[in-house]
Each structure stands twice: as structure tokens, then as C-alpha cells.
C-alpha positions, 0 to 999 in steps of 0.5 A: 917248711914252706915258710922257711923256703919262702923266707930263704927265697925272699918272696914278697907275696904281700907286695904282689897282692898289693900290686894286683889291687892296683890293677883293679884300680887302674881298670876302674880309673880307665872306665871312668875316664873312657880309656880305650880297651886296647890301651887298658889291655896293653897297660895291664899286660905290661904290669902283669909281666912286671909282677911275674918278673918280680915274683920269679926274681928270688927263684932266679937267684936261688941255685937250681931253683929254675931251669931257664 
């Protein structure tokens, strides 16, 4: 039943996982380039917010799925 719900909601789990791996790459690149920690954190939090929005967007479209 979960897979039916997931397909009905069009959750793109693999896409989100791929983006999480990209975050790791960003941190590694920042380390190699000597980027300041506060700049890295700001970028990471922005990406995480985008990922959260993307993950929740199918729920926003489903009737009665979220009470926001």
C-alpha cells in the first residue's frame, strides 16, 4: 500500500537522495577550497530547505494530506 501511496503522490525519493549526495560533494569542495564555515552552512541550509520543499510538494497537492 505504501508504494501505491508514493506513486499517487509522485514522491521522487531517489532524486532527493541524489541531492543529499550532492550536499556531501559541496562540503568536500568547500573544504578543499578553504571556504569559510558560515558560508558553507548558509549554502547547506538553503539546499536543505529546497529539498524539504521538493519533498513536501506532492503532499501539498494531495487533498487533506497536510494541514498547513
